N, CA, C and O atoms as CSV, one atom per row, in Angstrom:
chain,resi,resn,atom,element,x,y,z
A,1,MET,N,N,-7.486,21.623,57.960
A,1,MET,CA,C,-8.400,20.776,57.559
A,1,MET,C,C,-9.211,20.050,58.291
A,1,MET,O,O,-8.763,19.753,59.399
A,2,ASN,N,N,-10.478,19.588,57.974
A,2,ASN,CA,C,-11.119,18.763,58.515
A,2,ASN,C,C,-11.199,18.932,60.112
A,2,ASN,O,O,-11.237,17.871,60.736
A,3,GLU,N,N,-11.232,20.114,60.851
A,3,GLU,CA,C,-11.010,20.381,62.210
A,3,GLU,C,C,-12.355,19.719,62.805
A,3,GLU,O,O,-13.422,19.900,62.219
A,4,GLU,N,N,-12.293,19.082,63.778
A,4,GLU,CA,C,-13.239,18.383,64.635
A,4,GLU,C,C,-14.202,19.446,65.398
A,4,GLU,O,O,-14.087,19.728,66.591
A,5,ARG,N,N,-15.072,19.936,64.602
A,5,ARG,CA,C,-16.066,20.816,65.226
A,5,ARG,C,C,-17.222,20.864,64.681
A,5,ARG,O,O,-17.188,20.323,63.576
A,6,PHE,N,N,-18.699,21.452,65.077
A,6,PHE,CA,C,-19.763,21.427,64.659
A,6,PHE,C,C,-19.706,23.024,63.423
A,6,PHE,O,O,-19.495,24.206,63.695
A,7,TYR,N,N,-19.933,22.492,62.372
A,7,TYR,CA,C,-19.866,23.746,61.601
A,7,TYR,C,C,-21.097,24.338,61.044
A,7,TYR,O,O,-21.583,24.138,59.931
A,8,LEU,N,N,-21.635,25.295,62.243
A,8,LEU,CA,C,-23.218,25.615,62.215
A,8,LEU,C,C,-23.574,26.662,61.021
A,8,LEU,O,O,-24.246,26.394,60.025
A,9,TYR,N,N,-23.077,27.704,61.284
A,9,TYR,CA,C,-23.595,28.935,60.503
A,9,TYR,C,C,-22.256,29.604,60.111
A,9,TYR,O,O,-21.723,30.053,61.126
A,10,PRO,N,N,-21.544,29.822,59.022
A,10,PRO,CA,C,-20.137,30.457,58.782
A,10,PRO,C,C,-20.546,31.710,58.493
A,10,PRO,O,O,-20.503,32.049,57.310
A,11,MET,N,N,-21.050,32.700,59.543
A,11,MET,CA,C,-21.416,34.215,59.672
A,11,MET,C,C,-19.926,34.906,59.121
A,11,MET,O,O,-18.775,34.542,59.363
A,12,LYS,N,N,-20.384,35.943,58.362
A,12,LYS,CA,C,-19.103,36.884,57.669
A,12,LYS,C,C,-18.290,36.005,57.107
A,12,LYS,O,O,-17.122,36.251,57.411
A,13,ARG,N,N,-18.415,35.023,56.369
A,13,ARG,CA,C,-17.519,34.308,55.813
A,13,ARG,C,C,-18.246,34.058,54.177
A,13,ARG,O,O,-19.429,33.974,53.847
A,14,VAL,N,N,-17.058,33.992,53.417
A,14,VAL,CA,C,-17.330,33.522,51.871
A,14,VAL,C,C,-17.030,32.010,51.845
A,14,VAL,O,O,-15.922,31.629,52.225
A,15,ALA,N,N,-18.013,31.070,51.391
A,15,ALA,CA,C,-17.725,29.666,51.143
A,15,ALA,C,C,-17.911,29.371,49.793
A,15,ALA,O,O,-18.788,29.828,49.060
A,16,ALA,N,N,-16.806,28.374,49.440
A,16,ALA,CA,C,-16.717,28.028,48.066
A,16,ALA,C,C,-16.250,26.595,48.126
A,16,ALA,O,O,-15.453,26.157,48.956
A,17,VAL,N,N,-16.931,25.793,46.989
A,17,VAL,CA,C,-16.140,24.372,46.573
A,17,VAL,C,C,-14.895,24.402,45.354
A,17,VAL,O,O,-14.965,24.544,44.133
A,18,LEU,N,N,-13.887,24.226,46.167
A,18,LEU,CA,C,-12.811,23.804,44.925
A,18,LEU,C,C,-12.724,22.409,44.720
A,18,LEU,O,O,-12.739,21.590,45.638
A,19,ASP,N,N,-12.595,22.022,43.021
A,19,ASP,CA,C,-12.452,20.768,42.942
A,19,ASP,C,C,-11.408,19.970,42.992
A,19,ASP,O,O,-11.595,18.794,42.680
A,20,ASP,N,N,-9.993,20.429,43.417
A,20,ASP,CA,C,-8.944,19.611,43.698
A,20,ASP,C,C,-7.898,20.640,44.674
A,20,ASP,O,O,-8.044,21.845,44.878
A,21,GLU,N,N,-6.870,19.777,45.164
A,21,GLU,CA,C,-5.677,20.322,46.257
A,21,GLU,C,C,-5.100,21.385,45.298
A,21,GLU,O,O,-4.885,22.474,45.829
A,22,GLU,N,N,-4.799,21.270,43.940
A,22,GLU,CA,C,-4.154,21.912,43.320
A,22,GLU,C,C,-4.622,23.545,43.028
A,22,GLU,O,O,-3.894,24.533,42.932
A,23,ARG,N,N,-6.100,23.447,42.927
A,23,ARG,CA,C,-6.740,24.895,43.007
A,23,ARG,C,C,-7.072,25.469,44.223
A,23,ARG,O,O,-7.254,26.674,44.396
A,24,TYR,N,N,-7.162,24.478,45.187
A,24,TYR,CA,C,-7.363,25.093,46.713
A,24,TYR,C,C,-5.910,25.571,47.173
A,24,TYR,O,O,-5.878,26.561,47.904
A,25,THR,N,N,-4.630,24.927,46.792
A,25,THR,CA,C,-3.299,25.568,47.102
A,25,THR,C,C,-3.145,26.982,46.514
A,25,THR,O,O,-2.622,27.947,47.072
A,26,ALA,N,N,-3.795,26.923,45.063
A,26,ALA,CA,C,-3.318,28.218,44.341
A,26,ALA,C,C,-4.287,29.186,45.002
A,26,ALA,O,O,-3.817,30.199,45.519
A,27,ALA,N,N,-5.474,28.987,45.029
A,27,ALA,CA,C,-6.470,29.728,45.916
A,27,ALA,C,C,-6.134,30.550,47.365
A,27,ALA,O,O,-6.352,31.731,47.635
A,28,CYS,N,N,-5.602,29.624,48.083
A,28,CYS,CA,C,-5.089,30.212,49.440
A,28,CYS,C,C,-3.613,30.868,49.435
A,28,CYS,O,O,-3.100,31.335,50.452
A,29,HIS,N,N,-3.000,30.846,48.184
A,29,HIS,CA,C,-1.757,31.504,48.088
A,29,HIS,C,C,-2.324,32.915,47.582
A,29,HIS,O,O,-1.875,33.961,48.050
A,30,ARG,N,N,-3.078,32.904,46.850
A,30,ARG,CA,C,-3.730,34.195,46.269
A,30,ARG,C,C,-4.264,35.305,47.392
A,30,ARG,O,O,-3.885,36.463,47.568
A,31,LEU,N,N,-5.487,34.374,48.226
A,31,LEU,CA,C,-6.024,34.942,49.289
A,31,LEU,C,C,-4.971,35.205,50.210
A,31,LEU,O,O,-5.283,36.281,50.720
A,32,GLU,N,N,-4.127,34.904,50.599
A,32,GLU,CA,C,-2.871,35.193,51.462
A,32,GLU,C,C,-2.356,36.532,51.001
A,32,GLU,O,O,-2.232,37.470,51.788
A,33,GLN,N,N,-2.011,36.627,49.525
A,33,GLN,CA,C,-1.470,37.567,48.841
A,33,GLN,C,C,-2.437,39.010,49.232
A,33,GLN,O,O,-1.955,40.110,49.503
A,34,ALA,N,N,-3.648,38.730,49.187
A,34,ALA,CA,C,-4.613,39.567,49.416
A,34,ALA,C,C,-4.824,40.207,50.659
A,34,ALA,O,O,-5.354,41.307,50.818
A,35,GLY,N,N,-4.311,39.344,51.658
A,35,GLY,CA,C,-4.055,39.923,52.778
A,35,GLY,C,C,-5.212,39.383,54.142
A,35,GLY,O,O,-5.586,39.968,55.158
A,36,ILE,N,N,-5.548,37.891,53.528
A,36,ILE,CA,C,-6.583,37.140,54.358
A,36,ILE,C,C,-5.663,36.133,55.167
A,36,ILE,O,O,-4.828,35.376,54.671
A,37,ASP,N,N,-6.016,36.289,56.675
A,37,ASP,CA,C,-5.329,35.529,57.417
A,37,ASP,C,C,-5.720,34.273,57.232
A,37,ASP,O,O,-6.884,34.014,57.539
A,38,LEU,N,N,-4.778,33.087,56.638
A,38,LEU,CA,C,-5.306,31.713,56.372
A,38,LEU,C,C,-5.432,31.081,57.892
A,38,LEU,O,O,-6.332,30.276,58.129
A,39,SER,N,N,-4.641,31.417,58.750
A,39,SER,CA,C,-5.263,30.720,60.157
A,39,SER,C,C,-6.424,30.873,60.571
A,39,SER,O,O,-6.607,30.332,61.662
A,40,GLN,N,N,-7.484,31.504,60.054
A,40,GLN,CA,C,-8.703,31.900,60.323
A,40,GLN,C,C,-9.644,30.990,59.268
A,40,GLN,O,O,-10.811,30.720,59.551
A,41,VAL,N,N,-8.987,30.533,57.983
A,41,VAL,CA,C,-9.666,29.791,57.197
A,41,VAL,C,C,-10.188,28.374,57.580
A,41,VAL,O,O,-9.444,27.605,58.189
A,42,ASN,N,N,-11.265,28.072,57.285
A,42,ASN,CA,C,-11.538,26.649,57.744
A,42,ASN,C,C,-11.760,25.908,56.535
A,42,ASN,O,O,-12.359,26.463,55.614
A,43,VAL,N,N,-11.290,24.533,56.399
A,43,VAL,CA,C,-11.465,23.774,55.183
A,43,VAL,C,C,-12.153,22.495,55.647
A,43,VAL,O,O,-12.165,22.076,56.805
A,44,LEU,N,N,-12.608,22.046,54.797
A,44,LEU,CA,C,-13.420,20.548,54.716
A,44,LEU,C,C,-12.938,19.872,53.448
A,44,LEU,O,O,-12.743,20.519,52.419
A,45,LYS,N,N,-12.735,18.466,53.538
A,45,LYS,CA,C,-12.320,17.842,52.109
A,45,LYS,C,C,-12.767,16.548,52.330
A,45,LYS,O,O,-12.487,15.872,53.320
A,46,GLY,N,N,-13.601,16.143,51.219
A,46,GLY,CA,C,-14.278,14.582,51.023
A,46,GLY,C,C,-14.979,14.227,52.139
A,46,GLY,O,O,-15.594,15.007,52.866
A,47,PRO,N,N,-14.862,12.804,52.298
A,47,PRO,CA,C,-16.173,12.199,52.962
A,47,PRO,C,C,-15.737,12.485,54.703
A,47,PRO,O,O,-16.674,12.495,55.500
A,48,LYS,N,N,-14.714,12.646,55.083
A,48,LYS,CA,C,-14.566,12.983,56.507
A,48,LYS,C,C,-15.213,14.367,56.626
A,48,LYS,O,O,-15.930,14.759,57.547
A,49,GLY,N,N,-14.827,15.048,55.511
A,49,GLY,CA,C,-15.331,16.775,55.773
A,49,GLY,C,C,-16.926,16.583,55.731
A,49,GLY,O,O,-17.596,17.165,56.585
A,50,GLN,N,N,-17.486,15.869,54.865
A,50,GLN,CA,C,-18.913,15.502,54.881
A,50,GLN,C,C,-19.584,15.181,56.268
A,50,GLN,O,O,-20.656,15.625,56.680
A,51,ARG,N,N,-18.741,14.332,56.886
A,51,ARG,CA,C,-19.559,13.594,58.173
A,51,ARG,C,C,-19.221,15.127,58.953
A,51,ARG,O,O,-20.206,15.622,59.500
A,52,LEU,N,N,-18.019,15.858,59.043
A,52,LEU,CA,C,-18.032,16.872,60.027
A,52,LEU,C,C,-19.021,18.026,59.804
A,52,LEU,O,O,-19.507,18.652,60.746
A,53,LEU,N,N,-19.366,18.343,58.196
A,53,LEU,CA,C,-20.474,19.114,58.067
A,53,LEU,C,C,-21.746,18.849,58.750
A,53,LEU,O,O,-22.507,19.615,59.341
A,54,ASP,N,N,-21.803,17.479,58.514
A,54,ASP,CA,C,-23.329,16.853,59.396
A,54,ASP,C,C,-24.528,17.529,58.861
A,54,ASP,O,O,-25.202,18.095,59.722
A,55,ARG,N,N,-24.930,17.601,57.719
A,55,ARG,CA,C,-25.957,18.079,57.147
A,55,ARG,C,C,-27.291,17.864,57.970
A,55,ARG,O,O,-28.130,18.761,57.876
A,56,GLU,N,N,-27.613,16.625,58.873
A,56,GLU,CA,C,-28.580,16.477,59.259
A,56,GLU,C,C,-28.451,16.742,60.961
A,56,GLU,O,O,-29.416,16.710,61.725
A,57,GLY,N,N,-27.313,16.955,61.285
A,57,GLY,CA,C,-26.827,17.156,62.958
A,57,GLY,C,C,-26.988,15.852,63.982
A,57,GLY,O,O,-26.974,15.794,65.212
A,58,THR,N,N,-27.099,15.146,63.274
A,58,THR,CA,C,-27.324,13.838,63.728
A,58,THR,C,C,-26.267,13.272,64.999
A,58,THR,O,O,-26.541,12.570,65.973
A,59,SER,N,N,-24.977,13.869,64.575
A,59,SER,CA,C,-23.621,13.285,65.437
A,59,SER,C,C,-23.469,14.499,66.579
A,59,SER,O,O,-22.692,14.323,67.517
A,60,ARG,N,N,-24.234,15.729,66.468
A,60,ARG,CA,C,-24.453,16.550,67.249
A,60,ARG,C,C,-25.565,16.326,68.655
A,60,ARG,O,O,-25.836,17.169,69.511
A,61,GLY,N,N,-25.855,15.524,68.594
A,61,GLY,CA,C,-27.039,15.321,69.745
A,61,GLY,C,C,-28.300,16.192,69.250
A,61,GLY,O,O,-28.466,16.663,68.125
A,62,LEU,N,N,-29.189,16.294,70.428
A,62,LEU,CA,C,-30.335,16.914,70.018
A,62,LEU,C,C,-30.132,18.335,69.649
A,62,LEU,O,O,-30.716,18.860,68.701
A,63,LEU,N,N,-29.304,18.936,70.410
A,63,LEU,CA,C,-29.238,20.446,69.985
A,63,LEU,C,C,-28.565,20.689,68.329
A,63,LEU,O,O,-28.834,21.743,67.753
A,64,GLY,N,N,-27.796,19.766,67.727
A,64,GLY,CA,C,-27.343,19.751,66.521
A,64,GLY,C,C,-28.533,19.458,65.728
A,64,GLY,O,O,-28.659,20.076,64.670
A,65,ARG,N,N,-29.620,18.430,66.145
A,65,ARG,CA,C,-30.746,18.012,65.208
A,65,ARG,C,C,-31.510,19.199,65.226
A,65,ARG,O,O,-31.919,19.588,64.132
A,66,ILE,N,N,-31.817,19.919,66.319
A,66,ILE,CA,C,-32.582,21.220,66.343
A,66,ILE,C,C,-32.184,22.139,65.381
A,66,ILE,O,O,-32.964,22.623,64.561
A,67,MET,N,N,-30.902,22.418,65.453
A,67,MET,CA,C,-30.471,23.338,64.956
A,67,MET,C,C,-30.412,23.472,63.280
A,67,MET,O,O,-30.583,24.479,62.594
A,68,ARG,N,N,-30.132,22.191,62.899
A,68,ARG,CA,C,-30.043,21.714,61.364
A,68,ARG,C,C,-31.501,21.860,61.233
A,68,ARG,O,O,-31.709,22.859,60.544
A,69,GLY,N,N,-32.671,21.266,61.617
A,69,GLY,CA,C,-33.873,21.452,61.423
A,69,GLY,C,C,-34.183,23.076,61.217
A,69,GLY,O,O,-34.599,23.597,60.183
A,70,LEU,N,N,-33.932,23.606,62.229
A,70,LEU,CA,C,-34.201,24.942,61.691
A,70,LEU,C,C,-33.652,25.750,60.660
A,70,LEU,O,O,-34.219,26.675,60.079
A,71,GLN,N,N,-32.174,25.204,60.431
A,71,GLN,CA,C,-31.654,25.615,58.985
A,71,GLN,C,C,-32.096,25.039,57.745
A,71,GLN,O,O,-31.761,25.503,56.655
A,72,HIS,N,N,-32.917,23.934,57.902
A,72,HIS,CA,C,-33.750,23.144,56.678
A,72,HIS,C,C,-35.042,24.245,56.353
A,72,HIS,O,O,-35.604,24.351,55.263
A,73,GLY,N,N,-35.277,24.836,57.289
A,73,GLY,CA,C,-36.500,25.941,56.843
A,73,GLY,C,C,-36.082,27.169,56.149
A,73,GLY,O,O,-36.924,27.983,55.768
A,74,GLY,N,N,-34.800,27.344,55.962
A,74,GLY,CA,C,-34.183,28.501,55.263
A,74,GLY,C,C,-33.613,28.300,54.327
A,74,GLY,O,O,-33.803,27.220,53.769
A,75,TYR,N,N,-32.809,29.117,53.843
A,75,TYR,CA,C,-31.753,28.965,52.713
A,75,TYR,C,C,-30.748,28.421,53.127
A,75,TYR,O,O,-30.044,28.096,52.171
A,76,GLU,N,N,-30.263,28.121,54.190
A,76,GLU,CA,C,-29.265,27.550,54.591
A,76,GLU,C,C,-29.123,25.913,53.893
A,76,GLU,O,O,-28.089,25.398,53.468
A,77,SER,N,N,-30.403,25.357,53.932
A,77,SER,CA,C,-30.762,24.134,53.486
A,77,SER,C,C,-30.064,23.935,52.308
A,77,SER,O,O,-29.265,23.018,52.122
A,78,GLU,N,N,-30.368,24.805,51.506
A,78,GLU,CA,C,-29.574,24.662,49.775
A,78,GLU,C,C,-28.109,24.820,50.001
A,78,GLU,O,O,-27.441,24.058,49.303
A,79,THR,N,N,-27.412,25.627,50.811
A,79,THR,CA,C,-26.226,25.543,50.860
A,79,THR,C,C,-25.795,24.284,51.760
A,79,THR,O,O,-24.628,23.931,51.594
A,80,LEU,N,N,-26.387,23.711,52.483
A,80,LEU,CA,C,-25.854,22.518,53.245
A,80,LEU,C,C,-25.781,21.374,52.280
A,80,LEU,O,O,-24.927,20.503,52.450
A,81,ALA,N,N,-26.732,21.315,51.147
A,81,ALA,CA,C,-26.812,20.390,50.331
A,81,ALA,C,C,-26.143,20.272,49.190
A,81,ALA,O,O,-25.975,19.196,48.616
A,82,ALA,N,N,-25.591,21.710,48.669
A,82,ALA,CA,C,-24.644,21.654,47.884
A,82,ALA,C,C,-23.135,21.204,48.270
A,82,ALA,O,O,-22.413,20.428,47.644
A,83,HIS,N,N,-22.830,21.958,49.571
A,83,HIS,CA,C,-21.598,21.631,49.876
A,83,HIS,C,C,-21.747,20.271,50.274
A,83,HIS,O,O,-20.865,19.494,49.907
A,84,SER,N,N,-22.544,19.902,50.846
A,84,SER,CA,C,-22.731,18.076,51.430
A,84,SER,C,C,-22.231,17.455,50.185
A,84,SER,O,O,-21.205,16.775,50.202
A,85,ALA,N,N,-23.044,17.699,48.900
A,85,ALA,CA,C,-22.710,16.928,47.930
A,85,ALA,C,C,-21.282,17.016,47.217
A,85,ALA,O,O,-20.638,16.059,46.786
A,86,ALA,N,N,-20.972,18.184,47.189
A,86,ALA,CA,C,-19.407,18.163,46.915
A,86,ALA,C,C,-18.455,17.433,47.532
A,86,ALA,O,O,-17.553,16.789,46.997
A,87,LEU,N,N,-18.746,17.590,48.937
A,87,LEU,CA,C,-17.727,16.747,49.618
A,87,LEU,C,C,-17.670,15.460,49.395
A,87,LEU,O,O,-16.614,14.827,49.359
A,88,SER,N,N,-19.256,14.785,49.163
A,88,SER,CA,C,-19.163,13.375,48.860
A,88,SER,C,C,-18.523,12.990,47.499
A,88,SER,O,O,-18.383,11.828,47.119
A,89,GLN,N,N,-18.181,14.003,46.867
A,89,GLN,CA,C,-17.378,14.113,45.569
A,89,GLN,C,C,-15.843,14.187,45.512
A,89,GLN,O,O,-15.078,14.363,44.564
A,90,ASP,N,N,-15.614,13.976,46.961
A,90,ASP,CA,C,-13.892,14.207,47.409
A,90,ASP,C,C,-13.464,15.734,47.078
A,90,ASP,O,O,-12.261,15.981,47.000
A,91,LYS,N,N,-14.305,16.645,46.905
A,91,LYS,CA,C,-13.972,17.923,46.524
A,91,LYS,C,C,-13.589,18.717,47.831
A,91,LYS,O,O,-13.598,18.180,48.939
A,92,TRP,N,N,-13.219,20.161,47.599
A,92,TRP,CA,C,-12.937,20.739,48.968
A,92,TRP,C,C,-14.021,22.120,49.316
A,92,TRP,O,O,-14.608,22.809,48.481
A,93,LEU,N,N,-14.048,22.215,50.387
A,93,LEU,CA,C,-15.075,23.115,50.958
A,93,LEU,C,C,-14.117,24.312,51.893
A,93,LEU,O,O,-13.523,24.035,52.935
A,94,ILE,N,N,-14.142,25.704,51.221
A,94,ILE,CA,C,-13.419,26.282,51.918
A,94,ILE,C,C,-14.285,27.595,52.555
A,94,ILE,O,O,-15.116,28.129,51.819
A,95,PHE,N,N,-14.074,28.126,53.979
A,95,PHE,CA,C,-14.849,29.029,54.573
A,95,PHE,C,C,-13.517,30.246,54.723
A,95,PHE,O,O,-12.474,30.201,55.375
A,96,VAL,N,N,-14.024,31.191,53.913
A,96,VAL,CA,C,-12.979,32.578,54.405
A,96,VAL,C,C,-13.471,33.782,55.071
A,96,VAL,O,O,-14.221,34.552,54.472
A,97,PRO,N,N,-13.149,33.962,56.098
A,97,PRO,CA,C,-13.610,35.086,56.647
A,97,PRO,C,C,-13.478,36.727,55.893
A,97,PRO,O,O,-12.496,37.119,55.263
A,98,VAL,N,N,-14.390,37.297,56.084
A,98,VAL,CA,C,-14.236,38.514,55.227
A,98,VAL,C,C,-14.881,39.724,56.089
A,98,VAL,O,O,-15.897,39.545,56.761
A,99,ARG,N,N,-14.269,40.858,56.024
A,99,ARG,CA,C,-14.675,42.050,56.499
A,99,ARG,C,C,-15.294,43.137,55.392
A,99,ARG,O,O,-14.591,43.888,54.716
A,100,GLY,N,N,-16.866,43.063,55.342
A,100,GLY,CA,C,-17.060,44.250,54.419
A,100,GLY,C,C,-17.538,43.689,52.813
A,100,GLY,O,O,-17.285,42.564,52.381
A,101,LYS,N,N,-18.179,44.616,52.176
A,101,LYS,CA,C,-18.272,44.270,50.856
A,101,LYS,C,C,-17.124,43.979,49.802
A,101,LYS,O,O,-17.138,43.129,48.911
A,102,ASP,N,N,-16.090,44.922,50.128
A,102,ASP,CA,C,-14.911,45.009,49.348
A,102,ASP,C,C,-14.017,43.589,49.501
A,102,ASP,O,O,-13.569,42.930,48.563
A,103,GLU,N,N,-13.903,43.349,50.677
A,103,GLU,CA,C,-13.303,42.278,51.123
A,103,GLU,C,C,-13.829,40.532,50.461
A,103,GLU,O,O,-13.254,39.572,49.948
A,104,ALA,N,N,-15.176,40.876,50.842
A,104,ALA,CA,C,-16.213,39.850,50.196
A,104,ALA,C,C,-15.876,39.733,48.602
A,104,ALA,O,O,-15.316,38.752,48.114
A,105,ARG,N,N,-16.289,40.848,47.884
A,105,ARG,CA,C,-15.894,40.930,46.467
A,105,ARG,C,C,-14.514,40.402,46.022
A,105,ARG,O,O,-14.335,39.725,45.010
A,106,ARG,N,N,-13.353,40.872,47.080
A,106,ARG,CA,C,-12.131,40.267,46.344
A,106,ARG,C,C,-12.060,38.697,46.623
A,106,ARG,O,O,-11.587,37.972,45.747
A,107,THR,N,N,-12.459,38.228,47.666
A,107,THR,CA,C,-12.350,36.933,47.922
A,107,THR,C,C,-13.090,35.970,46.957
A,107,THR,O,O,-12.690,34.861,46.605
A,108,VAL,N,N,-14.378,36.662,46.549
A,108,VAL,CA,C,-15.296,35.757,45.494
A,108,VAL,C,C,-14.485,35.772,44.071
A,108,VAL,O,O,-14.444,34.738,43.405
A,109,ASP,N,N,-14.013,36.649,43.743
A,109,ASP,CA,C,-13.196,37.002,42.582
A,109,ASP,C,C,-11.859,35.974,42.681
A,109,ASP,O,O,-11.610,35.267,41.705
A,110,ILE,N,N,-11.282,35.930,43.495
A,110,ILE,CA,C,-10.036,35.116,43.963
A,110,ILE,C,C,-10.471,33.483,43.858
A,110,ILE,O,O,-9.826,32.626,43.254
A,111,LEU,N,N,-11.697,33.281,44.583
A,111,LEU,CA,C,-12.077,31.654,44.779
A,111,LEU,C,C,-12.672,31.122,43.227
A,111,LEU,O,O,-12.520,30.041,42.659
A,112,ARG,N,N,-13.428,32.399,42.800
A,112,ARG,CA,C,-13.967,31.978,41.291
A,112,ARG,C,C,-12.833,32.044,40.279
A,112,ARG,O,O,-13.128,31.398,39.274
A,113,SER,N,N,-11.808,32.529,40.224
A,113,SER,CA,C,-10.481,32.520,39.250
A,113,SER,C,C,-9.987,31.277,39.498
A,113,SER,O,O,-9.499,30.772,38.488
A,114,HIS,N,N,-9.926,30.488,40.637
A,114,HIS,CA,C,-9.541,29.387,40.926
A,114,HIS,C,C,-10.440,28.063,40.642
A,114,HIS,O,O,-10.125,26.968,41.108
A,115,GLY,N,N,-11.461,28.245,39.922
A,115,GLY,CA,C,-12.442,27.271,39.845
A,115,GLY,C,C,-13.349,27.206,40.661
A,115,GLY,O,O,-14.164,26.285,40.606
A,116,GLY,N,N,-13.413,28.225,41.649
A,116,GLY,CA,C,-14.630,27.904,42.932
A,116,GLY,C,C,-16.073,27.985,42.417
A,116,GLY,O,O,-16.470,28.799,41.583
A,117,SER,N,N,-16.837,27.002,43.042
A,117,SER,CA,C,-18.317,27.024,42.620
A,117,SER,C,C,-18.968,27.009,43.822
A,117,SER,O,O,-18.347,26.850,44.873
A,118,GLU,N,N,-20.349,27.181,43.772
A,118,GLU,CA,C,-21.127,26.980,45.250
A,118,GLU,C,C,-20.668,28.115,45.918
A,118,GLU,O,O,-20.431,28.055,47.124
A,119,ILE,N,N,-20.516,29.130,45.286
A,119,ILE,CA,C,-20.184,30.209,46.130
A,119,ILE,C,C,-21.253,30.982,46.970
A,119,ILE,O,O,-22.277,31.414,46.442
A,120,PHE,N,N,-20.921,31.170,48.567
A,120,PHE,CA,C,-21.930,31.738,48.970
A,120,PHE,C,C,-21.356,32.828,49.948
A,120,PHE,O,O,-20.287,32.562,50.497
A,121,HIS,N,N,-22.020,34.143,50.243
A,121,HIS,CA,C,-21.763,34.833,51.408
A,121,HIS,C,C,-22.673,34.842,52.526
A,121,HIS,O,O,-23.788,35.364,52.541
A,122,PHE,N,N,-22.099,34.216,53.464
A,122,PHE,CA,C,-22.575,34.157,54.875
A,122,PHE,C,C,-22.735,35.532,55.595
A,122,PHE,O,O,-21.768,36.008,56.191
A,123,ARG,N,N,-24.100,36.270,55.547
A,123,ARG,CA,C,-23.854,37.698,56.299
A,123,ARG,C,C,-24.929,37.233,57.566
A,123,ARG,O,O,-25.524,36.156,57.619
A,124,ARG,N,N,-24.996,38.191,58.426
A,124,ARG,CA,C,-25.600,38.293,59.664
A,124,ARG,C,C,-27.210,37.498,59.470
A,124,ARG,O,O,-27.649,36.523,60.079
A,125,TRP,N,N,-27.814,38.274,58.460
A,125,TRP,CA,C,-29.246,37.869,58.423
A,125,TRP,C,C,-29.624,37.396,56.828
A,125,TRP,O,O,-30.734,37.324,56.300
A,126,ALA,N,N,-28.498,37.151,56.357
A,126,ALA,CA,C,-28.849,36.668,54.916
A,126,ALA,C,C,-27.472,35.824,54.359
A,126,ALA,O,O,-26.342,36.010,54.810
A,127,VAL,N,N,-27.736,35.088,53.540
A,127,VAL,CA,C,-26.774,34.151,52.331
A,127,VAL,C,C,-27.052,34.777,51.040
A,127,VAL,O,O,-28.141,35.093,50.561
A,128,GLN,N,N,-25.960,34.891,50.598
A,128,GLN,CA,C,-25.931,35.288,49.248
A,128,GLN,C,C,-25.089,34.498,48.166
A,128,GLN,O,O,-23.860,34.522,48.111
A,129,PHE,N,N,-25.952,33.769,47.283
A,129,PHE,CA,C,-25.223,32.952,46.159
A,129,PHE,C,C,-24.690,33.706,45.059
A,129,PHE,O,O,-25.330,34.677,44.654
A,130,PHE,N,N,-23.789,33.441,44.618
A,130,PHE,CA,C,-22.836,34.110,43.285
A,130,PHE,C,C,-22.848,33.185,42.001
A,130,PHE,O,O,-21.826,32.680,41.539
A,131,PRO,N,N,-23.891,33.049,41.569
A,131,PRO,CA,C,-23.747,32.311,40.405
A,131,PRO,C,C,-22.725,32.449,39.512
A,131,PRO,O,O,-22.160,33.536,39.388
A,132,PRO,N,N,-22.308,31.173,38.659
A,132,PRO,CA,C,-21.015,31.635,37.733
A,132,PRO,C,C,-20.672,32.669,37.282
A,132,PRO,O,O,-19.539,33.089,37.519
A,133,ASN,N,N,-21.685,33.468,36.393
A,133,ASN,CA,C,-21.347,34.676,35.559
A,133,ASN,C,C,-21.688,36.013,36.613
A,133,ASN,O,O,-21.640,37.148,36.139
A,134,TYR,N,N,-21.966,35.845,37.788
A,134,TYR,CA,C,-22.159,36.978,38.642
A,134,TYR,C,C,-21.200,38.160,38.744
A,134,TYR,O,O,-20.097,37.620,38.656
A,135,ARG,N,N,-21.058,39.116,38.844
A,135,ARG,CA,C,-19.697,40.077,39.076
A,135,ARG,C,C,-20.603,41.105,40.243
A,135,ARG,O,O,-21.718,41.621,40.173
A,136,LEU,N,N,-19.727,41.108,41.119
A,136,LEU,CA,C,-19.921,41.927,42.311
A,136,LEU,C,C,-19.910,43.493,41.642
A,136,LEU,O,O,-19.386,43.677,40.543
A,137,LYS,N,N,-20.445,44.439,42.295
A,137,LYS,CA,C,-20.145,45.850,41.692
A,137,LYS,C,C,-19.254,46.485,42.596
A,137,LYS,O,O,-19.465,46.255,43.787
A,138,PRO,N,N,-18.370,47.182,42.324
A,138,PRO,CA,C,-17.163,47.913,43.057
A,138,PRO,C,C,-17.935,48.889,44.045
A,138,PRO,O,O,-17.304,49.634,44.795
């Protein structure tokens, strides 16, 4: 949790906001049962997580500011804003690695069943948002 590094673009990951530790713990238990390697999951929490997410890239020097500047021109700007706002409210942000559409669908369903919100799937050239009532097709 709150691993010191630059959270740039979580390619091939599903990201979601969870409200509290209880929901986070339950979601991780279900993810592990579904075959997800939890050692590959990244988690940010609260104000420290918000600092590590570094929405503007200011703590990562010129390269960090350039990268975030490029992201602000795309869809990533919305994900950064939503996730930063959640972290400022002391919520949990989880990034789960996924391989393929089926694993992404299962992961979205698991996270949503544990109260996950602001759910995004970061693919190679696209970011997909999952509104609360959206269901992935099998």
